[in-house]
C-alpha positions as CSV (number, residue, x, y, z in Angstrom):
1,M,-65.4,65.6,-31.7
2,K,-67.0,67.7,-29.1
3,V,-68.1,66.8,-26.3
4,R,-71.1,67.9,-22.7
5,D,-68.6,66.7,-19.2
6,P,-71.7,66.2,-16.8
7,D,-71.0,70.2,-15.7
8,G,-72.2,71.3,-18.4
9,R,-69.1,72.0,-20.0
10,T,-68.3,72.3,-23.7
11,W,-64.6,69.6,-24.7
12,R,-63.2,68.7,-28.3
13,V,-61.4,66.2,-28.8
14,T,-59.2,65.7,-32.0
15,R,-56.1,65.1,-34.0
16,R,-53.4,67.8,-34.2
17,W,-53.2,68.5,-38.3
18,V,-50.4,70.6,-37.9
19,P,-46.9,69.0,-35.7
20,W,-47.1,72.4,-33.8
21,R,-49.5,73.2,-31.6
22,R,-51.5,76.7,-32.1
23,R,-50.4,79.6,-29.7
24,L,-54.2,80.7,-29.5
25,R,-54.4,84.4,-27.6
26,E,-57.8,85.8,-25.8
27,L,-58.6,88.4,-28.4
28,P,-60.0,91.7,-26.4
29,D,-63.2,93.2,-26.3
30,A,-63.0,97.1,-27.2
31,G,-60.4,97.8,-29.4
32,P,-58.9,101.4,-29.8
33,L,-61.6,102.6,-33.1
34,D,-65.0,101.6,-30.4
35,G,-64.9,105.8,-29.5
36,L,-65.2,106.7,-33.1
37,N,-69.1,106.3,-33.2
38,G,-69.7,109.6,-31.2
39,L,-67.6,111.7,-33.1
40,G,-69.4,115.0,-34.9
41,D,-68.6,116.4,-38.0
42,D,-66.4,120.0,-36.4
43,P,-62.9,119.9,-36.8
44,V,-61.0,119.0,-33.6
45,S,-63.5,115.5,-34.2
46,A,-62.2,115.3,-37.8
47,I,-58.9,115.7,-36.6
48,I,-59.6,113.2,-33.8
49,A,-60.5,110.7,-36.3
50,I,-57.4,111.1,-38.2
51,V,-55.3,110.4,-35.0
52,L,-57.0,107.6,-34.0
53,L,-56.3,106.0,-37.8
54,V,-53.1,106.7,-37.4
55,L,-52.5,106.3,-34.0
56,A,-54.5,102.2,-35.5
57,L,-52.8,101.4,-38.9
58,P,-50.9,99.2,-36.7
59,L,-53.9,97.1,-35.8
60,V,-54.5,96.9,-39.4
61,I,-51.4,96.2,-40.8
62,L,-51.0,93.4,-37.8
63,A,-54.8,92.4,-38.8
64,L,-52.8,91.7,-42.1
65,F,-50.3,89.7,-40.9
66,V,-52.5,87.5,-39.1
67,A,-54.6,87.3,-42.7
68,L,-51.7,86.4,-44.2
69,E,-50.4,83.6,-41.5
70,L,-54.1,81.6,-41.8
71,L,-53.8,81.8,-45.8
72,L,-50.9,80.8,-45.2
73,L,-51.6,77.9,-42.6
74,L,-54.4,76.9,-44.5
75,L,-52.8,76.7,-47.5
76,L,-50.4,73.5,-45.7
77,I,-53.4,71.7,-43.8
78,P,-53.3,69.4,-47.1
79,F,-50.4,68.4,-47.2
80,A,-49.1,67.8,-43.8
81,A,-52.6,65.6,-43.9
82,L,-51.7,64.1,-46.9
83,A,-47.9,63.1,-46.1
84,R,-49.5,61.7,-42.2
85,V,-51.7,60.0,-44.0
86,A,-49.2,58.7,-46.6
87,F,-46.0,58.0,-44.5
88,G,-47.7,56.7,-41.0
89,A,-47.6,59.7,-39.1
90,H,-48.1,59.3,-36.4
91,W,-51.2,61.3,-34.9
92,T,-51.1,63.7,-31.7
93,I,-54.7,63.8,-30.2
94,E,-55.3,66.7,-28.3
95,A,-58.9,67.7,-25.1
96,R,-60.1,71.3,-25.5
97,R,-62.6,72.8,-23.1
98,G,-62.9,75.5,-25.3
99,F,-60.1,76.9,-26.9
100,T,-57.6,76.3,-24.8
101,I,-55.7,73.1,-24.9
102,W,-56.3,71.1,-21.8
103,W,-54.7,67.9,-22.8
104,D,-52.7,66.0,-25.6
105,A,-51.1,62.4,-26.7
106,P,-48.6,61.2,-29.0
107,S,-51.2,58.2,-30.8
108,G,-50.5,55.9,-33.1
109,G,-52.6,55.9,-37.1
110,W,-55.5,57.6,-38.0
111,R,-57.3,54.5,-37.0
112,E,-55.6,53.8,-34.2
113,S,-56.3,58.0,-33.7
114,G,-59.6,57.6,-34.4
115,E,-60.5,54.9,-31.3
116,Q,-58.4,57.2,-28.7
117,I,-60.2,60.3,-29.5
118,R,-63.8,58.5,-28.7
119,A,-61.7,56.7,-25.6
120,V,-61.4,60.5,-24.4
121,A,-64.8,61.3,-25.7
122,R,-66.3,58.7,-23.6
123,A,-64.2,59.4,-20.6
124,I,-65.4,63.4,-20.5
125,H,-68.7,62.6,-21.2
126,E,-68.7,59.8,-17.9
127,G,-67.0,63.0,-15.9
128,Q,-63.3,61.4,-15.7
129,P,-60.8,64.3,-18.1
130,P,-57.7,63.6,-19.0
131,P,-55.7,64.9,-17.1
132,R,-54.4,68.0,-18.1
133,T,-50.7,68.1,-18.6
134,V,-51.0,71.7,-21.4
135,E,-49.5,75.0,-18.9
136,D,-51.1,77.5,-20.2
């Protein structure tokens, strides 16, 4: 559930669908290939472009691993959710400011976690965010 506090910041209060906490890192604004648009068509520029391409190859491999991990995660989420619902596992709810996890707490089943999500979202909207429980 997306909610705004009185200061205008956006919060998201949701169930954690996987049993582990996601680790998000901020991506850099500029990459190693941002300067390639200024290269000419002479041999020196071609050599520089090849060197930069060789240096960027580990980043491409890393991007492939990240994509495979995301695909695996997308394949596991339906099974994890089905197992949680079928076996009555408890849910963990979390409040995030932007994409930074600010607060998380164990909750009950599906219905109880939904009620707690609405209560936390209402409190955030009224200007009473939960205390920070997650350290970066």
